[in-house]
N, C-alpha and C positions, 0 to 999 in steps of 0.2 A: 519573774521579774516583769513588771508592767512596762509595755512599750512606751517610748517617750514621743509626745506630741510636739512637733515643731510648729508652734503658733505663728511665728513670723512667715514661715513658708506658706502656711495655709492662708494667712491673710492676703498674701501677694499673689497666690496662685489658686484662684476660685475655679471650680469646675464650671464650664459654661452651662446655661440652661438648654435642656434638650440636646445634649451632645451627641454627635455621630460617634460611631465606634472607633474611627480614627482618632477623634479628640479624646475619647475615653482612654484608649490605649496610651496616647502620648502623655496625658495627664497622669495615669497611674504609673507609667515608668518613671517619670520625674518624681512622683510622689515616693516611690520605693527608694530612690536614691537620697531623698531629703528628709524623710519622716518615717518613723517606725511606729506610728499609731495604730496601724491595722494592716491586715494582709490585702492583697489584691483580690477583687471579686473573682469568683470562679468563671463568670462569663467573659471577663477580659482576658484571663489566663487562657481560656479555651480559644478565644479569637486570635490571640497571639500564636498559639500552637498551630491553629489552622492556617494561618498566614505563612508560618515557617514551613509547613508541609508543602504548600503551593510553591514556594521559592526553591525547595529542595528538589523538585521533580523537573 
């Protein structure tokens, strides 16, 4: 089954130009909640995991 694109969400929530990793993480977390068009990039998944490791210690 093809993931569904939420065009309205994408129009209202553009990724900033040259985003920081914090901005990328925030955007992709909201994207995952609101749209099913694609998976989160591995670089963002890894950055989230790294930050979770730092807060766990």
